[in-house]
C-alpha positions in Angstrom: 0.0 0.0 0.0 1.4 3.4 -1.0 1.6 6.3 1.4 -1.3 8.0 -0.4 -3.6 5.0 -0.9 -6.8 5.2 1.2 -7.0 2.8 4.1 -10.1 0.8 4.8 -11.2 1.8 8.3 -13.7 1.1 11.0 -14.8 4.2 12.9 -16.1 3.4 16.4 -17.3 5.7 19.1 -17.2 5.2 22.9 -19.5 7.2 25.2 -18.9 5.5 28.6 -15.8 4.6 30.6 -16.8 1.0 30.9 -16.7 0.6 27.1 -12.9 0.9 27.0 -11.2 -2.4 27.6 -7.7 -2.6 29.1 -6.4 -3.6 25.7 -7.9 -0.6 23.9 -6.5 1.7 26.6 -3.0 0.3 26.0 -3.4 0.8 22.3 -4.5 4.4 22.8 -1.4 5.0 25.0 0.9 3.4 22.5 -0.4 5.6 19.7 -0.2 8.7 21.9 3.4 8.1 23.0 4.5 7.5 19.5 2.8 10.6 18.2 4.5 12.8 20.9 7.9 11.2 20.1 7.4 12.0 16.4 7.0 15.7 17.3 3.2 15.8 17.7 1.6 18.6 19.6 -0.8 16.5 21.8 1.4 16.4 24.9 -0.3 15.5 28.3 0.4 18.2 30.9 1.9 15.8 33.6 4.2 13.8 31.3 8.0 13.8 31.4 9.8 15.3 28.5 9.9 13.1 25.3 10.8 10.4 24.4 7.8 8.8 26.1 6.8 5.2 26.6 3.1 4.2 26.8 3.2 4.0 30.6 3.9 7.7 30.6 0.5 8.5 29.1 -1.5 5.7 30.7 -2.9 8.0 33.4 -3.9 10.6 30.7 -5.7 7.9 28.7 -7.6 6.9 31.9 -8.5 10.5 32.5 -10.0 10.7 29.0 -11.9 7.6 29.6 -13.3 8.8 32.9 -14.8 11.9 31.3 -16.8 10.0 28.7 -20.6 10.5 28.8 -23.1 10.3 25.9 -24.3 14.0 26.2 -20.9 15.5 27.0 -17.9 13.6 25.7 -17.3 11.0 23.0 -14.2 9.2 22.0 -13.8 8.3 18.3 -11.4 5.6 17.3 -10.3 4.7 13.8 -9.1 1.0 13.3 -8.0 -0.9 10.3 -11.1 -2.5 8.9 -12.1 -5.8 10.4 -10.1 -5.4 13.6 -12.7 -4.0 15.9 -14.3 -6.6 18.2 -18.1 -7.2 17.8 -19.0 -7.5 21.5 -20.3 -4.6 23.5 -18.8 -4.0 26.9 -20.7 -2.6 29.8 -23.8 -1.5 27.8 -27.3 -2.9 27.4 -28.9 -3.9 24.1 -30.1 -0.9 22.3 -27.4 1.5 23.5 -25.4 3.7 21.1 -24.5 1.9 17.9 -20.8 1.3 17.5 -19.8 1.2 21.1 -17.7 -1.9 21.4 -15.3 -3.7 23.9 -12.1 -2.8 22.2 -9.7 -3.5 19.3 -7.2 -6.2 18.5 -3.6 -5.4 19.5 -2.0 -3.0 17.0 -5.2 -2.1 15.3 -5.8 1.5 16.5 -5.0 3.8 13.6 -6.0 7.1 15.2 -8.4 8.7 17.6 -9.8 12.0 18.9 -12.2 13.3 21.5 -15.3 15.4 21.0 -16.6 17.2 24.2 -19.3 19.7 24.9 -18.2 22.9 26.6 -19.2 22.9 30.3 -20.3 26.4 30.8 -24.1 27.0 30.2 -23.4 29.9 27.8 -21.2 27.7 25.7 -23.1 24.4 25.9 -24.1 24.7 22.2 -20.3 24.5 21.3 -17.9 21.6 21.4 -14.2 21.2 21.5 -12.0 18.7 19.6 -9.1 17.3 21.6 -6.3 14.7 21.2 -6.5 14.5 17.4 -3.9 12.0 16.4 -3.0 9.3 13.8 -0.4 6.6 14.2 2.9 7.8 12.7 3.3 4.9 10.2 -0.2 5.3 8.9 -0.3 9.0 8.1 -1.2 10.4 4.7 -3.8 7.6 4.2 -7.0 9.6 4.9 -7.3 8.5 8.5 -7.3 11.9 10.0 -9.8 13.2 7.4 -12.1 10.2 8.2 -11.9 11.0 11.9 -12.7 14.6 11.3 -15.7 13.9 9.1 -17.1 11.5 11.7 -16.5 13.9 14.5 -18.4 16.6 12.6 -21.3 14.1 12.1 -21.4 12.9 15.7 -21.2 16.5 17.1 -24.0 17.7 15.0 -26.4 14.8 14.7 -25.9 13.0 18.0 -24.7 15.6 20.5 -26.7 18.5 19.1 -23.8 20.8 18.9 -23.8 23.9 16.6 -20.1 24.8 16.5 -16.7 23.1 17.2 -13.5 24.7 18.4 -9.9 23.6 18.6 -6.4 25.0 19.1 -3.3 24.2 17.1 0.4 24.7 17.7 1.9 26.9 15.0 5.0 25.6 13.1 3.7 22.1 12.3 1.5 23.0 9.3 -1.5 21.5 11.1 -3.7 24.5 10.4 -3.7 23.5 6.7 -5.0 20.1 7.5 -7.9 21.6 9.4 -8.6 24.2 6.7 -9.0 21.4 4.2 -11.6 19.9 6.5 -13.6 23.1 6.5 -12.2 24.8 9.6 -11.5 28.5 9.8 -8.7 30.3 11.7 -10.4 32.9 14.0 -7.4 34.2 16.0 -4.0 33.5 17.6 -2.4 33.8 21.0 1.1 35.0 20.0 3.9 33.1 21.5 1.6 31.3 24.0 3.4 27.9 23.7 7.0 27.6 24.8 8.6 24.4 23.5 12.1 25.4 24.7 14.1 28.5 25.5 13.9 30.7 22.4 11.3 28.5 20.7 7.9 30.2 21.3 5.0 29.2 19.1 1.6 30.8 18.5 -1.5 29.0 19.6 -3.9 29.0 16.6 -7.6 29.1 17.3 -9.9 27.5 14.8 -13.7 27.1 14.5 -16.1 25.0 12.5 -19.8 25.8 12.1 -21.9 22.7 12.0 
């Protein structure tokens, strides 16, 4: 498969902590650590400096899981097609379609989180966090597929009207989001300090649903 050839994916959402198996949590941590080590911007606040190992981000994955709730926070996982288990964990028949126990080892291709803003004045808006794709599977449409599904879930299932996110300047990520329909609405100049003498803007982006 060439680097530009589309990858057949299964997109699965998780809306409750009990739906994430231990195996899936380990896969998410492995993906997260590898993305950070490759220069990715999604760095948990309490982690040591890179390079990281999956254990360094395990607590952060658990924190993501603990915040899941159908009305307020969803986790979307992209897996190579056919790798997602069919059984549903910790949910009754008739619950949200696509909530499954976990994925086979090595199958998670990327993931992100969609969450509703907590303040009542912002409850019609959501935020995208932790957008990431496994390093060796980039440029195969996985990120675009996740963004499209996040847009659908936010609008059709969570009833959101707008999504927000922030991006570190200097990585070219804003171009990826622009292609997905997002608009830059402002910047915090020099808000992110990667190292002495290396300050980056925090780019603020918005998507009307």
